[in-house]
Legacy VTK file of the C-alpha trace (Angstrom):
# vtk DataFile Version 3.0
C-alpha trace
ASCII
DATASET POLYDATA
POINTS 104 float
-1.070 -6.361 -12.794
0.032 -2.916 -11.646
0.983 -2.595 -7.973
2.079 0.747 -6.548
3.700 1.243 -3.159
3.480 4.846 -1.967
5.978 5.962 0.660
8.083 8.850 1.912
11.845 8.826 2.441
12.845 7.431 5.805
9.721 5.316 6.327
10.856 2.283 8.364
8.009 0.137 7.003
8.583 0.807 3.313
11.240 -1.862 2.611
9.499 -4.609 4.635
6.297 -3.814 2.714
8.094 -4.076 -0.642
9.520 -7.432 0.451
6.067 -8.662 1.522
4.515 -7.637 -1.800
7.323 -9.301 -3.754
6.997 -12.522 -1.727
3.242 -12.765 -2.276
3.484 -11.939 -5.979
6.057 -14.708 -6.325
4.057 -17.226 -4.248
0.904 -16.548 -6.246
2.769 -16.569 -9.581
1.396 -13.170 -10.533
2.804 -11.244 -13.459
3.058 -7.839 -11.811
4.706 -4.488 -12.316
5.639 -3.224 -8.839
6.311 0.506 -8.743
7.608 2.598 -5.848
5.995 6.039 -5.667
7.877 8.549 -3.521
5.719 11.258 -1.936
7.812 14.348 -1.330
5.643 16.850 0.581
2.075 17.735 1.575
1.187 19.141 -1.846
2.440 15.923 -3.431
0.471 13.920 -0.827
-2.750 15.672 -1.782
-2.174 15.317 -5.524
-1.390 11.595 -5.148
-4.226 10.963 -2.638
-1.626 9.700 -0.178
-3.059 7.788 2.794
0.240 7.393 4.631
3.475 5.498 4.279
3.485 2.796 3.124
0.288 2.516 1.087
-0.361 -0.171 -1.500
-2.616 0.191 -4.518
-3.456 -2.758 -6.706
-4.830 -1.747 -10.093
-5.237 1.773 -8.712
-7.235 0.769 -5.616
-5.981 1.011 -2.060
-5.888 -2.392 -0.347
-7.860 -1.159 2.656
-9.822 1.992 2.031
-12.089 3.430 -0.567
-11.240 6.947 -1.704
-14.506 8.358 -0.387
-13.685 7.150 3.139
-11.022 9.813 3.540
-11.302 13.559 3.328
-7.696 14.529 4.051
-4.400 13.412 2.551
-1.075 14.251 4.174
2.438 13.155 5.050
2.072 10.614 7.827
2.855 7.055 8.764
0.221 4.538 7.769
-1.240 2.363 10.489
-3.031 -0.814 9.464
-5.557 -2.445 11.769
-6.474 -6.117 11.656
-7.546 -8.671 14.234
-7.647 -5.949 16.875
-3.952 -5.156 16.331
-2.201 -2.155 14.830
0.843 -2.322 12.611
2.863 -0.205 10.218
2.763 -3.154 7.813
-0.301 -4.449 6.008
-1.675 -7.831 6.981
-0.175 -10.626 4.884
-3.609 -12.276 4.712
-5.404 -9.103 3.600
-2.780 -8.368 0.973
-2.899 -11.953 -0.299
-6.688 -11.809 -0.564
-6.578 -8.471 -2.421
-4.033 -9.836 -4.902
-6.188 -12.894 -5.564
-9.293 -10.718 -5.972
-7.434 -8.538 -8.481
-6.757 -11.618 -10.611
-10.484 -12.249 -11.088
LINES 1 105
104 0 1 2 3 4 5 6 7 8 9 10 11 12 13 14 15 16 17 18 19 20 21 22 23 24 25 26 27 28 29 30 31 32 33 34 35 36 37 38 39 40 41 42 43 44 45 46 47 48 49 50 51 52 53 54 55 56 57 58 59 60 61 62 63 64 65 66 67 68 69 70 71 72 73 74 75 76 77 78 79 80 81 82 83 84 85 86 87 88 89 90 91 92 93 94 95 96 97 98 99 100 101 102 103
């Protein structure tokens, strides 16, 4: 399984997100290739369809949003919303569910 983590240098949530992905992949015994994808500037953000740092794609699909939900890509921090809360990290439960779905 291919998992990409998109980020920009200096993102405080990048390393905790990598750790979370690695933990879940290990717990679920998934054979995965985890790749870090550095986004360097706004042009790069547009070309990579960057939704903010950090963003996770499993098998090419963002864990939260469909491509057609967004009309603008840019350099920004990613904010995840779940259970009425906001966080710079994805929900462990959502990520776990998306990994399991990707196995099917």
